[in-house]
VEXDREN-2710 file (C-alpha; in Angstrom, 1 decimal):
% VEXDREN-2710
k/r/px/py/pz
1/MET/172.0/130.7/16.7
2/LYS/170.1/127.4/17.2
3/ARG/166.4/127.4/17.8
4/ALA/165.3/126.5/21.3
5/GLY/163.2/123.5/20.1
6/ALA/166.1/122.0/18.1
7/SER/167.8/120.6/21.3
8/TYR/164.7/118.6/22.1
9/ILE/164.3/116.8/18.8
10/ILE/166.8/113.9/19.5
11/PRO/165.7/113.2/23.0
12/THR/162.0/113.2/21.8
13/LEU/162.8/110.7/19.0
14/ILE/164.8/108.5/21.4
15/GLY/162.0/108.6/24.0
16/GLY/159.3/107.9/21.4
17/SER/161.2/104.9/20.0
18/LEU/161.9/103.5/23.5
19/GLY/158.2/104.0/24.5
20/ALA/157.0/102.2/21.3
21/SER/159.4/99.3/21.9
22/VAL/158.1/98.9/25.5
23/LEU/154.5/98.8/24.1
24/ALA/155.5/96.3/21.4
25/LEU/157.8/93.9/23.4
26/SER/156.7/94.5/27.0
27/ALA/159.1/93.4/29.8
28/LYS/162.0/92.4/27.5
29/ALA/162.1/95.9/26.1
30/LEU/161.9/97.4/29.6
31/ALA/164.9/95.4/30.6
32/LEU/166.6/96.6/27.4
33/VAL/165.8/100.2/28.4
34/ILE/167.3/99.7/31.8
35/ALA/170.4/98.1/30.4
36/GLY/170.8/100.9/27.8
37/SER/170.4/103.5/30.5
38/ALA/173.1/101.8/32.6
39/PHE/175.4/101.8/29.6
40/LEU/174.8/105.5/28.9
41/GLY/175.5/106.2/32.5
42/MET/178.7/104.3/32.4
43/THR/179.9/106.3/29.4
44/ALA/178.8/109.7/30.9
45/SER/181.7/109.8/33.4
46/ALA/184.9/108.0/34.1
47/VAL/183.7/107.0/37.6
48/PHE/180.2/105.9/36.6
49/PRO/181.2/102.4/35.5
50/TYR/182.5/101.9/39.1
51/TYR/179.3/103.2/40.7
52/ILE/177.1/101.0/38.6
53/LEU/179.3/98.0/39.4
54/VAL/178.8/98.8/43.1
55/SER/175.1/99.2/42.7
56/THR/174.9/95.6/41.3
57/ILE/176.5/94.0/44.3
58/PRO/173.2/92.7/45.6
59/VAL/171.8/91.8/42.2
60/GLN/172.6/88.1/42.2
61/VAL/169.5/86.7/40.4
62/ASP/170.1/84.4/37.4
63/LEU/169.7/86.2/34.1
64/LEU/171.0/83.9/31.4
65/GLY/171.7/80.3/32.5
66/GLY/173.4/81.1/35.8
67/VAL/175.0/84.4/34.6
68/THR/174.0/87.2/37.0
69/VAL/173.6/90.9/36.2
70/THR/176.9/91.6/38.1
71/LYS/178.8/89.1/36.0
72/LEU/177.5/90.8/32.9
73/ILE/178.3/94.4/34.1
74/THR/181.8/93.5/35.4
75/PRO/183.6/93.1/32.0
76/LEU/181.8/96.1/30.7
77/ALA/182.9/98.2/33.6
78/ILE/186.5/97.0/33.4
79/GLY/186.5/97.7/29.6
80/LEU/185.2/101.2/30.0
81/VAL/187.6/102.0/32.8
82/THR/190.5/100.8/30.6
83/VAL/189.3/102.8/27.6
84/ASN/189.0/105.9/29.7
85/ALA/192.5/105.4/31.0
86/LEU/193.8/104.9/27.5
87/ILE/192.3/108.2/26.3
88/ARG/193.4/109.9/29.5
89/ARG/189.9/110.5/30.6
90/GLY/190.3/108.5/33.8
91/PRO/192.9/106.8/36.0
92/TRP/194.5/103.4/35.5
93/PRO/193.3/100.8/38.0
94/ALA/195.6/100.7/41.0
95/LEU/196.8/97.2/40.5
96/LEU/200.3/97.7/41.9
97/ARG/199.5/99.6/45.1
98/TRP/201.7/98.2/47.9
99/PRO/200.8/96.1/49.8
100/ALA/197.0/95.9/49.1
101/GLY/197.3/95.3/45.3
102/TYR/199.9/92.6/45.7
103/LEU/198.0/90.7/48.5
104/ALA/194.8/90.8/46.5
105/GLY/196.7/89.7/43.4
106/VAL/198.1/86.7/45.1
107/PHE/194.7/85.7/46.4
108/PHE/193.0/85.9/43.0
109/LEU/195.9/84.2/41.2
110/MET/195.9/81.3/43.7
111/SER/192.1/81.1/43.4
112/VAL/192.4/80.4/39.7
113/VAL/195.3/78.0/40.3
114/SER/193.5/76.0/42.9
115/LEU/190.3/75.7/40.8
116/MET/192.3/74.5/37.8
117/LEU/194.2/72.0/39.8
118/ALA/191.0/70.6/41.3
119/GLU/188.7/70.8/38.3
120/GLY/190.9/71.5/35.3
121/LEU/189.2/73.6/32.5
122/ARG/185.8/72.3/33.6
123/GLY/185.9/74.8/36.5
124/LEU/186.1/77.7/34.0
125/PRO/184.3/80.0/33.7
126/GLY/181.6/78.8/36.2
127/GLU/183.0/79.3/39.7
128/ALA/186.0/81.4/38.3
129/ALA/183.5/84.0/37.2
130/LYS/183.4/85.2/40.8
131/ILE/187.0/86.3/40.6
132/PRO/186.6/89.2/38.1
133/VAL/183.7/90.5/40.2
134/TYR/185.7/90.5/43.4
135/GLY/188.8/91.8/41.7
136/ALA/186.9/94.6/39.9
137/LEU/185.3/95.8/43.1
138/PHE/188.6/95.7/45.0
139/TYR/190.9/97.4/42.5
140/LEU/188.3/100.0/41.3
141/THR/187.5/101.0/44.9
142/LEU/191.3/101.6/45.5
143/THR/191.4/103.6/42.2
144/PHE/188.4/105.9/42.5
145/ASN/188.4/106.7/46.2
146/ARG/191.2/109.2/46.8
147/SER/189.6/111.7/49.1
148/PRO/186.9/111.8/51.8
149/GLU/184.5/113.4/49.3
150/ASP/184.9/110.3/47.0
151/ILE/184.1/108.0/50.0
152/ARG/181.0/110.1/50.7
153/ARG/179.8/109.8/47.1
154/LEU/180.3/106.1/47.4
155/LEU/178.2/106.0/50.6
156/TRP/175.4/107.7/48.7
157/VAL/175.6/105.0/45.9
158/ILE/175.3/102.3/48.5
159/THR/172.4/104.0/50.3
160/ILE/170.4/104.5/47.1
161/THR/171.0/100.9/46.1
162/GLY/169.8/99.9/49.6
163/VAL/166.5/101.8/49.1
164/GLY/166.0/100.0/45.8
165/GLU/166.5/96.6/47.5
166/ALA/164.2/97.6/50.3
167/LEU/161.4/98.4/47.8
168/ILE/161.8/95.1/46.0
169/THR/161.8/93.3/49.4
170/ALA/158.5/95.0/50.3
171/ALA/157.0/93.7/47.1
172/GLN/158.1/90.2/48.0
173/VAL/156.7/90.4/51.5
174/HIS/153.3/91.8/50.6
175/TYR/152.7/90.5/47.1
176/GLY/154.6/87.3/46.9
177/PHE/157.0/88.7/44.3
178/VAL/159.6/86.0/43.5
179/MET/162.8/86.7/41.6
180/PRO/164.3/84.3/39.0
181/GLY/166.5/81.6/40.6
182/ASP/164.7/81.9/44.0
183/TRP/166.6/80.1/46.8
184/ARG/163.4/78.1/47.8
185/ARG/162.6/76.6/44.4
186/ASN/164.0/73.2/45.0
187/ILE/162.7/72.8/48.5
188/GLY/159.5/71.2/47.3
189/LEU/161.3/68.8/44.9
190/PRO/158.8/69.5/42.0
191/GLY/160.6/66.9/39.8
192/GLU/159.4/64.2/42.2
193/GLY/155.8/65.4/42.3
194/GLY/156.3/68.0/45.0
195/VAL/155.4/71.7/45.0
196/ASP/157.7/74.5/44.1
197/GLY/159.4/75.7/47.3
198/ALA/158.6/79.4/46.8
199/PHE/155.0/78.7/46.0
200/MET/154.7/76.3/48.9
201/SER/156.1/78.9/51.3
202/ILE/153.7/81.6/50.1
203/SER/150.7/79.4/50.1
204/GLU/151.4/78.5/53.7
205/GLY/151.7/82.2/54.7
206/LYS/155.5/81.9/55.2
207/VAL/157.7/84.8/54.4
208/ARG/161.5/85.2/54.1
209/ALA/162.6/87.8/51.6
210/GLU/165.9/87.7/49.6
211/GLY/165.5/90.8/47.4
212/THR/167.6/90.4/44.3
213/THR/170.2/88.3/46.1
214/ALA/170.6/84.5/46.0
215/HIS/169.6/84.0/49.6
216/PRO/168.2/86.1/52.5
217/ILE/171.5/85.9/54.3
218/PHE/173.2/87.8/51.4
219/LEU/170.5/90.4/51.5
220/ALA/171.1/90.8/55.2
221/SER/174.8/91.1/54.5
222/PHE/174.1/94.0/52.1
223/PHE/172.0/95.8/54.6
224/LEU/174.7/95.2/57.2
225/MET/176.7/97.5/55.0
226/ALA/174.1/99.9/53.6
227/MET/172.2/100.8/56.8
228/PRO/175.3/102.1/58.7
229/CYS/176.3/104.0/55.6
230/ALA/172.8/105.6/55.5
231/THR/173.0/106.3/59.3
232/PHE/176.4/108.0/58.8
233/LEU/175.0/110.3/56.1
234/LEU/172.0/111.0/58.3
235/PHE/174.1/112.3/61.2
236/THR/176.6/114.2/59.0
237/GLU/174.2/115.8/56.5
238/LYS/173.5/119.6/57.0
239/HIS/170.2/120.0/55.1
240/LEU/167.0/119.1/57.0
241/TRP/165.1/117.8/54.0
242/ILE/167.9/115.4/53.1
243/LYS/168.0/114.2/56.7
244/VAL/164.3/113.5/56.5
245/ALA/164.8/111.6/53.2
246/LEU/167.7/109.6/54.8
247/GLY/165.5/108.8/57.8
248/VAL/162.8/107.4/55.6
249/ALA/165.4/105.4/53.6
250/LEU/166.8/104.0/56.8
251/CYS/163.3/102.9/58.0
252/LEU/162.7/101.2/54.6
253/MET/166.0/99.3/54.8
254/GLY/165.4/98.3/58.5
255/TYR/162.0/97.0/57.5
256/ALA/163.5/95.0/54.6
257/TRP/166.3/93.7/56.8
258/PHE/163.8/92.4/59.4
259/TYR/162.1/90.3/56.8
260/THR/165.3/88.5/55.9
261/PHE/165.0/86.9/59.3
262/ALA/168.8/86.5/59.2
263/ARG/169.6/85.9/62.9
264/SER/173.4/85.8/62.3
265/SER/173.3/89.3/61.0
266/VAL/172.0/90.5/64.4
267/ILE/175.4/89.5/65.8
268/GLY/177.1/91.5/63.1
269/PHE/175.0/94.6/63.9
270/ALA/175.6/94.2/67.6
271/LEU/179.4/94.2/67.2
272/LEU/179.3/97.0/64.7
273/ILE/177.4/99.2/67.1
274/LEU/179.7/98.2/69.9
275/VAL/182.8/99.2/67.9
276/ALA/181.2/102.5/66.8
277/LEU/180.4/103.3/70.5
278/TRP/183.9/102.2/71.5
279/PHE/185.3/105.2/69.7
280/GLN/182.8/107.6/71.3
281/SER/182.5/106.4/74.9
282/LYS/185.1/105.6/77.6
283/LEU/182.5/103.7/79.6
284/ILE/181.9/101.3/76.7
285/ARG/185.7/100.8/76.3
286/LYS/186.0/99.9/80.0
287/MET/183.0/97.5/79.9
288/THR/184.4/95.8/76.8
289/VAL/187.8/95.3/78.4
290/LEU/186.1/93.8/81.4
291/LEU/184.1/91.4/79.2
292/LEU/187.2/90.3/77.4
293/VAL/189.0/89.7/80.7
294/LEU/186.1/87.5/81.9
295/MET/186.2/85.5/78.6
296/LEU/189.9/85.0/78.7
297/ALA/189.8/84.0/82.4
298/GLY/187.2/81.3/81.6
299/GLY/184.4/83.0/83.4
300/LEU/182.4/82.7/80.2
301/SER/183.1/79.3/78.7
302/TYR/182.2/78.2/75.1
303/GLN/179.3/76.1/76.5
304/VAL/177.9/79.1/78.5
305/VAL/178.2/81.4/75.5
306/SER/176.6/78.9/73.1
307/GLU/173.7/78.3/75.6
308/TRP/173.1/82.0/75.9
309/PHE/173.1/82.3/72.1
310/GLN/170.6/79.5/71.7
311/VAL/168.4/80.9/74.5
312/GLY/168.5/84.3/73.0
313/VAL/167.6/83.0/69.5
314/GLN/164.7/80.9/70.8
315/THR/163.4/83.9/72.9
316/VAL/163.4/86.1/69.7
317/GLU/161.8/83.3/67.7
318/ASN/158.9/82.9/70.2
319/GLN/157.8/86.5/69.5
320/SER/154.7/86.9/67.3
321/LEU/156.6/89.0/64.8
322/PHE/158.5/85.8/63.7
323/GLY/155.4/83.7/63.3
324/LYS/155.6/84.0/59.5
325/ALA/159.3/83.4/59.2
326/ASP/160.3/80.8/56.7
327/LEU/163.4/79.4/58.5
328/ASN/164.8/76.6/60.5
329/GLU/164.7/76.5/64.3
330/GLY/167.6/78.4/66.0
331/SER/169.0/75.3/67.6
332/GLY/169.1/73.4/64.2
333/SER/170.7/76.4/62.5
334/PHE/173.4/76.6/65.1
335/ALA/174.0/72.9/64.9
336/PHE/174.6/72.7/61.1
337/ARG/176.8/75.7/61.3
338/ARG/178.9/74.1/64.0
339/GLU/179.1/70.9/62.0
340/SER/179.9/72.8/58.8
341/ILE/182.8/74.7/60.5
342/VAL/184.3/71.5/61.9
343/GLY/183.9/69.8/58.5
344/GLY/185.6/72.7/56.8
345/TRP/188.6/72.5/59.2
346/ASN/189.0/68.8/58.6
347/LEU/188.7/69.4/54.8
348/PHE/191.5/72.0/55.0
349/LEU/193.8/69.6/56.9
350/ALA/193.2/67.0/54.2
351/ASN/194.0/69.5/51.4
352/PRO/196.2/72.2/52.9
353/TRP/198.2/73.5/49.9
354/PHE/195.7/74.3/47.2
355/GLY/192.4/73.2/48.6
356/VAL/189.6/71.5/46.6
357/GLY/188.9/74.5/44.3
358/PHE/186.7/77.6/44.4
359/GLY/183.1/76.6/45.2
360/GLN/183.9/72.9/45.3
361/ALA/183.6/72.3/49.1
362/ILE/180.0/71.0/48.8
363/ASN/181.4/68.0/46.9
364/HIS/183.9/67.2/49.6
365/TYR/183.4/68.5/53.1
366/VAL/180.4/66.3/54.0
367/LYS/182.8/63.3/54.0
368/HIS/184.9/65.2/56.6
369/LEU/182.1/66.0/59.0
370/PRO/182.8/65.0/62.7
371/ALA/181.5/61.6/64.0
372/TRP/179.0/63.4/66.2
373/ALA/177.3/65.3/63.4
374/ASP/173.7/64.3/63.3
375/HIS/171.9/67.2/61.6
376/TYR/169.7/66.1/58.6
377/TYR/170.7/69.1/56.4
378/HIS/174.0/70.6/55.5
379/PRO/174.4/73.8/53.4
380/ALA/176.2/74.0/50.0
381/VAL/179.0/76.2/51.4
382/ILE/181.0/76.1/54.6
383/HIS/179.5/78.6/57.1
384/ASN/182.8/80.3/58.0
385/MET/184.5/82.6/55.6
386/PHE/188.1/81.9/56.6
387/LEU/187.6/78.2/56.7
388/GLU/185.8/78.4/53.3
389/VAL/188.9/80.1/51.8
390/ALA/191.3/77.7/53.6
391/SER/189.5/74.5/52.5
392/GLU/188.7/75.6/48.9
393/LEU/191.8/77.7/48.0
394/GLY/194.6/76.4/50.3
395/VAL/197.1/78.0/52.7
396/PHE/198.6/80.5/50.2
397/SER/195.3/82.1/49.5
398/LEU/194.4/82.0/53.2
399/PHE/197.6/83.9/54.2
400/SER/197.0/86.5/51.6
401/PHE/193.3/86.8/52.6
402/ILE/194.2/87.2/56.2
403/GLY/196.9/89.8/55.1
404/LEU/194.2/91.8/53.4
405/TRP/192.2/92.0/56.7
406/VAL/195.3/92.9/58.7
407/TRP/196.2/95.6/56.3
408/ALA/192.7/96.9/56.3
409/PHE/192.7/97.4/60.1
410/VAL/196.2/98.9/60.0
411/SER/194.8/101.4/57.4
412/ILE/191.9/102.2/59.7
413/LYS/194.3/102.9/62.5
414/GLN/196.1/105.3/60.2
415/GLY/192.9/107.0/59.2
416/LEU/191.9/107.5/62.8
417/ASN/194.9/109.7/63.3
418/ASN/193.8/112.1/60.6
419/PRO/190.9/114.5/61.7
420/GLU/189.5/114.8/58.2
421/VAL/189.5/111.0/57.5
422/ARG/188.6/109.9/61.1
423/PRO/184.8/109.9/60.8
424/TYR/185.0/107.7/57.7
425/ALA/187.6/105.4/59.4
426/VAL/185.2/104.9/62.4
427/LEU/182.4/104.0/60.0
428/VAL/184.4/101.6/57.9
429/GLY/186.3/100.1/60.9
430/SER/182.9/99.4/62.5
431/LEU/181.6/97.8/59.3
432/LEU/184.6/95.5/59.0
433/ALA/184.2/94.4/62.6
434/GLY/180.6/93.6/62.1
435/GLN/181.2/91.8/58.9
436/MET/184.0/89.8/60.4
437/ILE/182.0/88.4/63.3
438/PHE/179.0/87.9/60.9
439/LEU/181.2/85.9/58.5
440/MET/182.5/83.6/61.2
441/ILE/179.2/81.8/60.9
442/THR/178.3/82.5/57.2
443/PRO/180.1/82.1/53.9
444/MET/181.9/84.7/51.9
445/VAL/179.9/87.7/50.6
446/ARG/180.6/90.3/47.9
447/GLU/180.4/93.2/50.3
448/ILE/183.9/92.6/51.8
449/TRP/185.5/93.2/48.5
450/LEU/184.1/96.8/48.7
451/THR/184.7/97.5/52.4
452/LEU/188.3/96.1/52.6
453/PRO/189.6/98.4/49.9
454/MET/187.5/101.3/51.3
455/ALA/189.6/100.9/54.5
456/MET/192.8/100.7/52.6
457/ALA/191.9/103.8/50.6
458/LEU/191.3/105.7/53.8
459/GLY/194.7/104.7/55.1
460/SER/196.3/106.0/51.8
461/MET/194.4/109.3/52.2
462/ALA/195.7/109.8/55.8
463/GLN/199.3/108.9/54.7
464/ASN/199.1/111.3/51.7
465/ASP/197.9/114.1/53.9
466/THR/200.8/113.4/56.4
467/SER/203.3/113.3/53.6
468/ASN/202.0/116.5/52.1
469/GLY/202.2/118.1/55.5
470/ILE/205.8/117.0/56.1
471/ALA/206.7/118.1/52.6
472/ALA/205.2/121.5/53.2
473/SER/207.1/121.9/56.5
474/LEU/210.4/121.0/54.8
475/ARG/209.7/123.4/51.9
476/PRO/211.9/126.5/52.1
477/VAL/210.0/129.6/53.2
478/ARG/209.9/132.2/50.4
479/SER/211.8/135.3/51.5
480/ARG/209.9/138.5/51.8
481/GLN/213.0/140.5/50.8
482/PRO/213.3/141.9/47.3
483/VAL/214.4/139.5/44.6
484/TRP/217.7/141.4/43.9
485/TRP/218.6/140.8/47.6
486/THR/218.0/137.1/47.3
487/ASN/220.0/136.9/44.1
488/ASP/222.9/138.8/45.6
489/ARG/223.0/136.5/48.6
490/GLY/222.9/133.5/46.3
491/ALA/225.7/134.9/44.2
492/ALA/227.8/135.5/47.2
END
């Protein structure tokens, strides 16, 4: 029989060595401890590599010369999932699931082809490094989410990650904490004698938090996914103390989302809430139909809607809460987005087959801006997800990308017909609707490569339940008669 203290020897030694290393090497050792903990977590369970990959979605800060944490974690996660599959400890990635796996495969393949045609080997691995990240999120989500319980665990991972981002954002807002690769660093043009953009903003009392993402718009995109997930858990959780904890988490994330000052995400949240209410209220459905009829009839023209949008943005900006916001005026933001969208469309028409290459639009689309474009600033990416795909990757990738969205909504429809899956289908369907309208005026974000396969996984769950039900109804009913009677009848 082992002594009770023997089981504590190894953990004590490990803890002592890690503590000594932190004292000796400070922050570098702390980062090493975190990385080691993540690795141990990945090896503890077959699904942990996937959960850790999901938790790094918003971690987009530069770590080593443009390489982000997610890009480092991705090959490790893929490798561990493969090893677990080889030793029969976990499932093989669902690469060949019809039609989701094939549509995604075409998109990723054509992404590499278009980049190589446009840039040759120079484009590798730079922009191409995004493809394994997107692909791993997509295929591993299809692989590890096979029941509503799996989806619920995933919602918890997203929520906990959101709380971490909220705490980092609070540090940025109140203490001027700036992450490596901050999006404002080049605003001040320090190479020409100017001041670092982040320092300049802080010294002027301006605030716009980005968390660990590359830009506040990407942090807002993550909260557009994380806050509804936390809300869903809040309303479906049974234990009071967990409800309280989720309420606090939701408040923290709402606080952090506010300080992104991402006005376009407000539109995403509005449609998300509208779609969620659509499933719950007949009145909302009737009002929505009436609004669509008015728009189709021309009662609300593009000019009217755009004027309403600008007036609404200016009204919000005039509030004292936005006095510290480090952002452009609403009218200017709307102008460069509109010019960017038209430029992206023109660039697609000029390069329809294979586009100009993944992440290469900035080098081309400004030449295709409309004659009436007069904004002094244009962003590095086209601010419309579908036009970004079309202009950079070409028509083949565009069709497969649209196919992914269509199949995701078809899967949501299938999930709505299953009582057990329906609550999750309502959540994910609302998420996709909010993300879609949000991404009409912003570039592609990582989160869609999680929510799209979540929808498809829900459709598969509903189909499997239906198939199992049909199979059970067709299965012969076992006779209650004695076995000898059944055998005799069979012999006869």
